[in-house]
C-alpha angles and dihedrals in degrees: 000000000000122000116258119261116244115209144147120250122201105217094182096254100049141349119257127195113225140184112220139187136169104028109199097033130104109303117253128171120200116199123197129213138251112318088357128119143205087277088075086077105020097101089059097050098088093051092047089050090050088054089060103269131132093214126190126184113190132195103237116234110286091023135096114333097337124112115280115206114214103230125079088223087067090072132070138108094273093052093047092046089051089053091055093051090046090049091053089051092049089051089054094248114144088178131015146161116257132204124185128186124206107315087007087059089056091050094049090050088059091047091048093052091045096051112007094160090070094058123092092182139347130218119191112194126193093330143118140230100231144010115356111245105233139126099288097200092049094047094049089045090054090050091052091047092051092044090060104029108025134241095300089069091062100070096069090049093053091046090053095055108121092221096034122228109347089217092055113111140168086264094055092046090050094051091049088057100042113035139031124254121244086271091066122209136147104281125047096215095050091041093057092042090054091046092054094044092050093054094043095049092046091057118098115249088216090056091047094050091047099046099047094071090038090060095040093050100034119144115248108259101192093100091056094042091052088077098043112126101194124114102258137193120191113201126188135166112243091234096048097109093169094061105019099098092037089055091053089051091053092049094049093046105045109077112256094355119159123218121212120185112201111220117225093017136109129186095326108046092164086068102029099044102012099164094047091045093050092046092052095046096043092045092054094045093048089055095048107034122058118231117268117266 
């Protein structure tokens, strides 16, 4: 398996950094979550390419190595969804399959409703259809902290939470003890710590401050998704308490949607149960999207 290519794509409104494998295959876009990056999927790109996919994982605006506009008004679900559709156009994809994780899943829902005819298939992974359920005072406090002191100020706040990270699970703790992150290294714990720190510190504080209230105050999308006619898979880790019920709601609302619960996984099944996650996603896509050529 060859290593993915990293390049910058001018989408006309901004430049996005992407990881890419399998040019010429069926088009597939993988979209990370809040303060994530393309590296959340990069270790899977070669296998997806070998399965016949032209797979691209972008850094969303304000994340990773992509451009980060300096005004909070430059960030919301509609803007991010527009970036994805513009990226597909820049890649020469009239139609494509689309996977979104967590906040990325919220963004791809908006893109799917805006332009469903462009989608061959949709995968919604550990996400929700409306406001994110989280401690509002704490989240807005974190946004204010980052707005004034930058992303580096966030780590001590997270460490001070009495119940830890609400997305932390037995599955995430197990993977941090047993396997290396996509960054590699010698020790699993330090490898995953470095992986998380790298993504967090690469995120724009302007983006962070803007997107926290966007997620907290999001409009419920179930009414719009009820009419979506795109083959859809909803994936959730069995331990992801934050998004488990919301995933069920998505699967029961979107016409013909399939729900797959990944055993032994939490909020990041692509890391915590990578083989099972890839098998579920590739199985669904193989059933719904014809081979290239």
